[in-house]
C-alpha positions as CSV (number, residue, x, y, z in Angstrom):
1,X,-3.6,-35.7,-2.0
2,X,-1.0,-33.2,-2.4
3,X,0.6,-31.4,0.5
4,X,3.3,-29.1,0.0
5,X,6.1,-28.2,2.7
6,X,7.4,-24.7,2.6
7,X,10.9,-25.8,3.7
8,X,11.1,-27.9,0.6
9,X,9.9,-25.2,-1.8
10,X,12.9,-23.7,-3.6
11,X,13.3,-20.0,-3.0
12,X,14.0,-17.5,-5.8
13,X,14.0,-13.8,-6.4
14,X,11.2,-12.8,-8.4
15,X,11.4,-9.9,-10.9
16,X,10.3,-7.5,-8.5
17,X,12.6,-8.4,-5.9
18,X,10.3,-10.3,-3.6
19,X,11.9,-13.6,-2.3
20,X,9.2,-16.2,-3.3
21,X,8.7,-19.9,-2.6
22,X,6.1,-21.2,-5.0
23,X,3.7,-23.7,-3.4
24,X,0.9,-24.2,-6.0
25,X,0.9,-23.6,-9.8
26,X,-1.3,-25.5,-12.1
27,X,1.3,-24.9,-14.9
28,X,3.9,-26.9,-13.1
29,X,1.9,-29.8,-11.7
30,X,-1.3,-31.7,-12.4
31,X,-3.7,-29.5,-10.2
32,X,-7.3,-28.6,-10.9
33,X,-6.6,-24.9,-10.2
34,X,-6.9,-21.6,-11.8
35,X,-4.9,-19.7,-9.3
36,X,-1.2,-20.0,-8.0
37,X,-0.1,-19.7,-4.5
38,X,3.2,-18.5,-3.4
39,X,4.8,-17.4,-0.1
40,X,6.9,-14.3,-0.1
41,X,9.1,-12.3,2.1
42,X,10.6,-8.8,2.0
43,X,13.4,-7.9,4.3
44,X,13.2,-5.1,6.9
45,X,13.4,-1.6,5.3
46,X,13.3,-3.2,1.7
47,X,10.7,-2.9,-0.8
48,X,9.5,-4.7,-4.0
49,X,10.1,-3.1,-7.3
50,X,7.1,-1.4,-9.0
51,X,5.4,-3.9,-11.2
52,X,2.1,-4.9,-12.6
53,X,0.5,-8.2,-13.5
54,X,-2.1,-8.9,-16.1
55,X,-4.0,-11.1,-13.6
56,X,-5.5,-10.2,-10.3
57,X,-3.7,-10.8,-7.1
58,X,-4.2,-11.1,-3.2
59,X,-1.6,-10.7,-0.7
60,X,-2.5,-12.3,2.8
61,X,-0.2,-10.6,5.2
62,X,1.3,-13.5,7.7
63,X,3.8,-11.5,9.6
64,X,5.2,-7.9,9.8
65,X,4.2,-4.5,8.7
66,X,4.4,-2.7,5.6
67,X,3.0,-0.1,3.4
68,X,1.2,-1.3,0.3
69,X,0.9,0.7,-3.0
70,X,-1.7,0.2,-5.7
71,X,-1.7,2.7,-8.5
72,X,-2.1,6.1,-6.8
73,X,-3.2,4.7,-3.2
74,X,-1.1,3.7,-0.4
75,X,-2.2,2.2,2.8
76,X,-0.5,0.4,5.9
77,X,-0.9,-3.4,6.1
78,X,-0.2,-5.7,8.9
79,X,-0.5,-9.5,9.9
80,X,-4.1,-10.9,9.4
81,X,-5.1,-8.6,6.5
82,X,-5.8,-9.3,2.8
83,X,-5.2,-7.0,0.0
84,X,-6.8,-7.3,-3.5
85,X,-4.8,-6.1,-6.4
86,X,-6.7,-5.8,-9.6
87,X,-5.4,-6.9,-13.0
88,X,-3.1,-4.2,-14.6
89,X,-2.6,-2.1,-11.6
90,X,0.9,-0.8,-10.7
91,X,2.0,-2.3,-7.4
92,X,4.8,-2.5,-4.8
93,X,5.1,-3.2,-1.2
94,X,7.5,-1.6,1.4
95,X,8.6,-3.3,4.7
96,X,8.0,-0.7,7.4
97,X,8.9,-2.9,10.3
98,X,12.0,-4.5,12.0
99,X,11.2,-8.0,11.2
100,X,10.5,-9.7,7.7
101,X,7.3,-8.7,6.0
102,X,6.0,-12.4,5.3
103,X,2.8,-12.9,3.0
104,X,1.0,-15.2,0.7
105,X,0.5,-14.3,-3.1
106,X,-2.7,-15.7,-4.7
107,X,-2.7,-15.0,-8.5
108,X,-5.8,-15.7,-10.6
109,X,-5.3,-17.0,-13.1
110,X,-2.0,-18.7,-12.1
111,X,1.1,-16.6,-12.2
112,X,3.1,-16.8,-15.3
113,X,6.5,-14.9,-16.1
114,X,4.9,-13.3,-19.3
115,X,2.2,-11.9,-17.5
116,X,4.4,-9.8,-15.1
117,X,5.9,-6.4,-16.2
118,X,8.7,-4.9,-14.0
119,X,8.5,-1.1,-14.3
120,X,11.8,-0.1,-12.7
């Protein structure tokens, strides 16, 4: 059995400037998974950098409000919503609220640094 505690996951600043805590990644542990799972946070009035992944990604919003940008589309997002991001799409998210925007990132196949391109 594998149980991960968010408070014990090391926080780092991703290339797109999202504060991440990676919870599950089969490249780093013996897991029978194709995907990776990370916890993300964006400070109030901040946004991530424009970027794209070679892989598909899903954001599940846990707390806060934001504006999600995928290619030429933008839409407000809030807690309880899931956002699908297709492979190769240009994406970024803005925190439009007064509290941190907190979400889960599910990347399939699992996230690898070489699969991400920061565009700014």
